N, C-alpha and C positions, 0 to 999 in steps of 0.2 A: 314547127321549124323556126318561124319568126320569133316565137316566145323564147326559144333556146338561144337564138342569136342575141336577143335583147339581154337575156340573163348573162351570157358570156361577156357582152360589152360592159354591163354593169360591174361584173366581177373584175374585169380588166381595169376599169376606171377607178374602182376602190383600191386595187393593188397599186396602180400608178400613184394615186393620191397618198396612200400610206408610205410608199417608197419615197415620194417627194418629201413628205413630212419628216420621215426618219432621217433623210439626208440633210434636210434643213436644220433639224434639231441635233444631228450627230455628224457634223462636218468631219472630214478626214483629219487625222492627227499628222501634222506636218513638222513635228519636232526636229527631225534630222535636217530638213531644209532651213528651219529657223536657226539652228546652231551653225550651219554652214554660212548663212547670210551674215550672222553676227561676227563670225570669225573673219570673213572677207572684209567686212566693214572696218574692223579693228586693224587688220593687216594693212589696209590701204593707207593708214595713217603712220605706219612705221617708216623709218628712213635710215640713212647711213651717214648723214652729215653731223655737224657739231651738236645740233639741237637734240639728236636722238639720245645723247648721253644724259640729258636733263629733263626731257619731256616724253610722256607716254600716256595714252588714253587707257591703258590697262594691259594685262598679260593674258591673252586668250588661252594659252596653254594651262594656266593654273585656274582661270576663272570658269571657262566653259564646261569642263568635266563636272564641276560642282553644280552648275546650272542644269545640265542635262540630267544629272542624278536626281535633282530636286523636282523638276517638272514632271507631272504626269502626262502632259501633252501640250500641244500648241494648235490652235484652231483659227481659221479665218471666218469670222462671224460678225459682219458689220451690223446686222439687225439686232443682235444681242447687245452690242456696245451701245447702240442707239436707245435701247430700252432700259439699260442698266441704271438703277437709281443713284449709284454712287456719285455720278457726275453732278447731281443736284446738290450734294452736300459740300462740294468744293467750288460751286458757282460756275460750272461749265455746262454749256448747252450739250445735249446728246450728240449733236453733229460733230463736236470737237473731240469725241472719244476715238482716238486712233489706235489705242492699245490698252491692255489691262493685264496685270499679273495678279491673280487671285491666290492668296495664301491657302494652305491646306486647312481643313477643319472647319468648325462652325464659327465663322467670323461675322461680326456685326449682325447678330441674329435679330436684333430689335429693328433693323432697318432694311435687311436684305431678305428677299423672298426665297422660297425653296428653289424656284426656277433659276434665280440668280446664283444659286450655290452649286449648280451642276458643273461649273468650271473651276471649282476649288482645286488648287494645285496646278492650274493651267495658265498659259498665256493666251489671250484672245486678241487677234489683230483685225483691223478693218480691211487690210489688203495683204496679199501674199508678199513676204519679205524678199528683198533682193539686196545684193551687196551695194549697189548704187543708192538705193533708198533704204538703207539699213538703220537709219537713225532711230526709228520707233522700236525696231526689234532690239537694238542695242540698249535702249532705254529700259525696256521691259526685262532684258537679261540682267541688267544691273539690279533691278528689284529682286529678281529670282535668286541671284547670288547672295544678296543680303538676307533673304529669307532662309537660305540654306545654311548660313553661318549664325543665324539668330541675332543679327544686328539691326538696329532701328535707325541708323544715321542716313538711310536712303530715302527718307520721306520726301514727297514732292514739295512740301512746304519749305524744305531746306535747299531746294534747287540742285541737289546732288545729281541724280540721274539725268535730269533735263540739261543741266549745264555741261556735264561730262559728254553726253551723247550729241550735243548740239554746239553750244557756245565754245567750250574748251576744245572739242574736236576740231572746230573751224580754226581756232588759234593754232593748234598743233599743225594743221595742214598748211597754214600760212608760213609757219616756221620751216616746214619741209620744202615748200615750193618757192618761197620768196627769199627767206633769210639764208638758208644753207647754201643755195646756189651762188648767192652774192658773196658769201664768205669764201667759197672756193675760187671765185673770180678774183677776190682780193689777194688770195695766196698766189694764184697764177700770175697776176699782174705784178705783184711784188717781186716774184722770182725773175720776171722779165725786166725789172727795173722801172716799171711804169708807176706813175703817181696814183695812189689809192685813197687819198684823203677824202674825196667826194663819196666814194663807195663805203668807206668806213663810217662816215657821218650818216649815210643813208641807212646802214644797218642799225646804228644806234637809235635813229629816229623810229624805225619800224619796231625795234624791241621795246622802246618806251611806250609806243602806241598799244602794242599787244599786251604788255604788262599792265598798262592802265585799264584795259578792259576787264581785268580780273580783280581790280581794286574793290575791296569790300565784300568779296565772296565769302560765304559762311564757312566756319570751321568744319561743319558737317560735310561740305563739299570736298574739302581736302581729305577728311577721314574716309569718305566714300571712295575717293580716287585711290587712296593708298590701299584700301581693302581689296580692290580689284587689280592691284599690281601696277597702278599708274603712278606718275610722278610729275611734279611741276616745280622746278628749281630755278627760279629766275636769277637769284644771286649767283649760283654756280655757273649758269650759262653766261651771264654778263662778265663774270670774272674770267671765265675761260676765253671769251672773245677779246676782252680788253687787255688781259695779261696772259699771253700765250704761255703754255707750260715750258719749263726749262728742259734741256736735253742732257743734263749731267747724268751719268750713270753708265751701266753696262748694257750693251745692245747685242743681239744676235745679228749676224750679217752673212751675205753670200761670199764674203772674203775673210771669214773668221770673226771671233768675238771682238767687240769694239768697246773701249772705255773713253767716254768724253767728259771733259771737265770745263766748267766756266764759273764766273763769279755770280753774285746776286743780280737779278734782273730788276731794274729800277725805271719806272715810267715807260716801259716798252722800248728802251734804248738798246742798241746792239751791244753784245758782250763778246769778249775774246774767248776763244775755244782752244784747248789743248787736249792731248790724250795719246792713245796708242791703239793698235790692233794686232792680233796674233793670227797671221795667215797660215802658219804651219810650224813644224819643228824648226827652230833656229831662224824663224822668219817673223820678227817682231818689228812692225812698222811704227813710226812716230809721227804724230801730227805736230808739226813745227810751228804752226800758227793757224789762225782762222777766226771766224766770227759767226755769231748767231743773231739774227734779227727777229725778235719776238713778234714784231708787228706784221711781218710777212711770212714768218716760218722758214726763211731761207738760211741755210748753213753753207758757208764756204770754208774749205779746209786746204791747207798746204801740208804735204806729207813727204816723208823720206823713207825709202826702202834700203836699209843697209846691206842686205844680201845681194842687191843688184847695184848698190851705190848710185841710186837714181831718185830723182825728186819728181813729184807730180802734184796735181790739184784735183779737188772734187767739189761739186756743187749739188746740194741736196735740199729737199723741201719737206718740212714736217707736215704730216697729215692732220686733218681737222680734229681727229680724236687724240692726237699727240702720241700715237703708238708706232708710227712708221716714219722713217726718213728714207727718201728715195731720190735718186738722181744719177749723175754720171761722174766718172773719173777720167783723167787723161794724163799721159806722161810720154816721154819721147819715143818709147817703143810700143805704144798702143793706147787704146781707150776702151771704155765699156760702161756698164751700168753698175750701180752699187745700191743695195737696199738693206736697211737696218730696221730691226723690229725689237720691241720690248713689251 
């Protein structure tokens, strides 16, 4: 009886050891969680302010399906990263290996052992990915995407993936959380007639500082960024901020189609505005005068409704993306809101 119990205990110990060894060498495939974490990390950097038209860390909708299709799996295996030889060849201590994207196939066979090749086509991470700590996951996803399209511009030596997932990501977040809100304040203060000179100067200083951080970044970085659907257009952003878009042209509105006209904008100085709108059959109103201030985005209009033989005025503000004019109108027999889009 005692011998039987000892034999059973030995068998159980062997089974537990084998199971532990198998689990250690074959960690769960967490690719779905990895893809979700990368998407959430990328989405966090998106915005609706002026900078969103000129800066993006990438397009998750076009990038991540390719990443998911290429990868055979994703594992959390810090011991593997610590023992992997590759870190030695780029001068990193094993403890600094937080993630690795291994290409498919027999790569670097002269320096990589068979044990190190078992994750070919996988991403290996030191920690489980989360949206808040998704920098490493995003970094490795950039590598995986470039492997999927056969591009070599994502090498770590060019700082492409590292700068996109870390340095550039932080610059974009600064634009979203610091610059865009201040631009909105400038528009609101301008509409209210308050002085905005200090805030405008503050935005320009912040832009200059952030742009300076990207000075000297490699061409491979920008190509890598473009490959994943990202963009960094400082000239366009500064031009849009310093020279607000004109409002001439045709607009859709809740009071019928609108046509606005004004002269050339010079140095951000206000320009006169004229035009008309068609509110319905035999109801063509005329803008008898008005102005547009490019620095604040504020439009003031005086109008005449011949079918009522009545005059009125409207004050509207141009949105940060230049696509919407919204505000109010008033005349002797009433008042209300007016929104125009293009």
